[in-house]
N, C-alpha and C positions, 0 to 999 in steps of 0.2 A: 544273170540273176544277181547283180552287184548291189541290190538293196535289201538282201536277205536279212530278216530280223529287224529292220529299221521301220519306224512308223513316220508316215508323212501326212500332214494336214493339208488338204488343198481347198482353199476357200474360193468360191466362185466355180464350183465344179459340176453344175447341173447340166451344162451344155457347151457345145462349141469347143474352144481351146482348152477351157478348164476341164471339161469332161475327158478330152483326149489325154491331157496330162495325167489325170487320175488312173485311167485305164492303163496307160503305158508304164506308169510307176508300178502298178500292180503286176503287170507282165514281167517287170524286172525285179520282182521279189519284195517290193515294198508292201506293208500293210497300209492301207489308205483310209483315212477319214475324209469322206466326201461331204463337203460342207457348202451350203447355199441356202436360200430362203425357200425355194420351191420343193415340195414334197408331193407324193402321189401314192396311190395303191399300185405298186409295181407288179403285183401278181395278176392284176386284170389288164395290164397294158397290152393293147392290140393296135397295130403289130408290135412285136418285140424283137429286137430293141427298136425303139421309136427313132425317128429322124433326129440325129444328134444335135441339130441346130433349131429344132422346133420346141414350142412350149410343152410338148408331151415328154420331153427328156427333163428328168428331175433328178435330185440326189438319190431318190428311191430307185429309179430305174438304172442309174449308174451303178449303185451298189449291187443290184441284181446282175447287171452285166458282168461285173468283176467277179463276183462269187461264182456264178454259173461257168465262168471261164477258168475256175480253179484258183482264183486269187482270194486275198482277205480284204474286207472292206466293211466299214460301218458308216451309215449316213446319219449325219447329225444336223439338223437345221440351225441356222444362224442368221441373225440380222446384224450386219456389221455397223449399222447406225447406232446400235445400242451396245455399250461396252459390257454391260452385264451379261448379254447374250454371247458375246465373244469369249468372256471369261469362262462362261458355263461350258462352251464348246471345248476349250483347252482342259478344263477340269474334267469333263467326261471322257476326253481322250486319255488322260492320265489314269483315271479310274478304270477304264476298259483295258488299256494296254500297258500302263505303267511306265511309259516313256514317250518322248517326242523328239524326233531327229531332224525333221525337215518341215518347214513351213513355206507353202506357195500361196501367194496372194494374187489372185486372178480377178477378184471382184472389181467391178468398174461400172460407173454411170457414165453415159455418153450424151453430150449435147454440143454440136458443132454450129455456132452462130455468132454473130457479132456481139459486142458488149451490149449494145443498144437493144438487141433482141434476146437477151438472156435475163429473164426476170430474176429478182433477188432469191425467191424460193428455189428456183432451178439451180442457181449458183450455190446455195447452201446445200442442196442435195448432192451435187457434184463433189463438194468438199467433204461432206460427211461419209459418203461411200468410198471415195477414193483415198485421199491422204489420212483422214481421220480414222477410217476403218482399218487401214494398214498400220497406223500407229498403235491402235488398240490391240491388234492381233499380235504385233511385235511385243508390246508390253506384257501381254498375257503369256506369251510363249517363251520369252527370253529365260526366265528362271529354269525351264525344263530343258531348253536347247543347250544351256550351259552345262547341264549334266549329262548330255548325250554321250553314250559310250562309242560313238561313230568312229573316231573321236571328234568331238566338236559339232554342234548343230549347224544347219545351213538354212538360209532364207532366200528364196527366189521371188522377186517382185515383177510383176508385169507393168513396166513403166519405161519411158523412152530416154534415150540420150538427151542432153540439154543443148539446144541450139535455137536460134531466133526464129527461123522459118516455122517451126512447129507452133508458135503462138498465133500465126496468122489465121484469122476466121474462126477461131475457137479458143479465144482467150480464157474464158471461164474454165473450160475443160483442161487447158494447158496449165492453169495455175495449180490445179490439183495434181495432174499427172507429173509435172515437174517437181512439185512438192514431194511426191513419192520417191523420185529419183534423188532428191536432196537427202532424204531420209537414208537411202541406201549408202550414199557417200559418207554421211555423217556417222552412221552406226558402224560403218567399216572403220572409221577412224577411232571410234570408242573401242573396238576390238583390239586394235593396235596398241592403244594406250593401256589397255588392261592386260596385255601380253597374251591375248587369246589368238595366237597364230592358227589355231586349229578350227577356228569359226570363220564364217564368210556369209556375207549378204551380197547378192547380185541382182541388178536389174536387167530384164530381157525384153526386147521388142522386135516385132517383125520387120525384116527388111523389105519384103513384098507383102501385098495384102493377102489374107488368109480367110477361107471360107468360114463363116460363123453366123450366129443369129443375126448380127448386124448386117451381114451382106445379103440376106435373103430377098429383101425388097429389091436391091440392085439386080440380083439375078433374075428375078421375076419380070422386071421391066425390060431388061435387056439380056436375052440368053447369051449373047456374045461376051457379056461382062465376065462370064465364068472363066474365060481364058486368061484373065488378069489375076486369077486367084491360085493360091497354093492350098494343099491340104493341111489340116491342123497338125499332122504328124511332124512336119518340119519344126514346129515350135516345141512339141513334146520331146522330140529327139535333142533339141538344143537344151531343154531343161535337164535331161538326163546327162548330157555331156557336161554341163556346169557342175552337176552333183558329183560326177566322176573326177573332175579336175581337182588338183590340189588347191586348198583354201587360198593360198597366197596368189594363185594365178587368176582368181575370180573375185576376191574380196573387194568390194567397193567399185566394181566395174559396171559401166552401163553399156550393155552389149546388144548387138543385133544378132538375131538367130543364125542367119546365113553366114555372116562374117565369122561368128565363133565357131560354127561347124567346120568352116574351111580352115581354121587355124590348126596348128599342131595340138594345142591344148584341147581343142573341141573334136579332135579325131581326124582332121585332114580330109573331110568329105569334099569330093570333086564334082560328083554327078548329082545335080539337083533336079533332073528331069523327072524322077520318080515322084517328086512332091507336087508336080503341076496337077491341078484339078482336072484340066483338059489335056489328055495325052497329046504330046507334041507341042504343046503351047509353051511359050516363054514368059511367065508373068513379069510385068514391068517392076523394076525396083522403085519403091516409093520413098526410100530414105537416102540421105546424101551419101556419096562415096567416101567423103572425108569429113570427120566430125571434129569440133573444136576441143583442145585440150584445156580442161578446167584448172589445172594446176598453175601456180605462179612461182616465180624465182624464189620468193620468200616463204614458200609452202611450209617449211618447218619452223618458222619464227612465230611463236605463239605470243610473244610479248609477256606481260604479266598474266599468268594463267589464273582464271576465275572458275570456281566450281560453286554454283548457287546452292546446289543440294548440300554440299559440305558445309558452307557457311550457315545454312538454315540448321543443320544438325548440331553444329557447334553452338548456335544461339539457343536452341532448345536445351542443350545440355547445361549451359550457363544458367538458364532460367530455373531448370530443376535444381541446380546447386543453390540458387538463391532462395528457392522455396524451402529447401532442406535447412538452410541457415535460419530462415525465419521460424521454422518449426522448433529448431533447437533453442532459439531465444524464448519462444512462448513456453517451452517446457522448463527453462531456467526460472522464468517468472513464477510459474505454478509451484515449482519446488520451493522458491523463496517464500511464497505466500503460505504454503503448507507449514513450513518451518516457523513462521511468525505466529501462526495459529496455535501451534503446540506450545509456543513461549507466551501465550496470553495476549498477543498483539491481534489487532483487527487486520483482516486482509487488506492489501493495498487497493483492491477494487471490490465494490459491493454489488 
């Protein structure tokens, strides 16, 4: 029960991996805000609980699952393409629970095709849901995560390590997903610059394929395909392990679920057989065994550091000062004119 008293917002929690993360966070003591677009009348859901990878699984049914199992949860609909909706989600969370300790961003639009076969509208949707949705969620949540008595808030992003093979055959999708990982590394650097050693943002990605709504068609067309899949619990266990780990061990890391679980920081898990969807099967690893190091020898050399926000604030402050000087000058002119009137002179301006 290591999440006792903490509040976690899981965006993209209606089904599949996101639902499993929400359910397992609640089992571990977290109060969970279950967020996504899809809602339903959970009271009339039959059968209950519904297939977790089906359209019948919504934030409403996930909330009911958690509550009926003895956990605390609130379902709040959100459209990550609309920043006002994302801000309203965070505001409602604070209004309801008074705090925010963990943000998990699992929302994602998927389209795997060549550049030629990816229309502009599809490309824009991928970017709005994936990197733009994440950026909005982080922007809305950061002020509250910084106040977390955890101590220090945590962000977990479902996005991949960065390596060139990932771009092949799905360039538009990769642009967004890699952008999300760039945000992870960049925000981690912000935390270090700000002296927030208690905070961390981490990207997490499956090492082997996981059963989800996206794999339903594959399973239906080829029953043998299930042997290549793991249960979503491998990913939710990895999320919990990231949240248990010291901030410094996971901040800015682009991790794979299996590799982190096997590590000392992730708990040293050795047996992954229970995670296989088909008992006795050994799902094929789909991710590289060795990933490139993004750091360079000159990593700490920033040159002349530039802060555009600070420059803009300074310019606005100077502008306000100039306005104030202008007002003072106008007032001096008015005083002069009033004095001349009293002395019988005409005002300088009629």
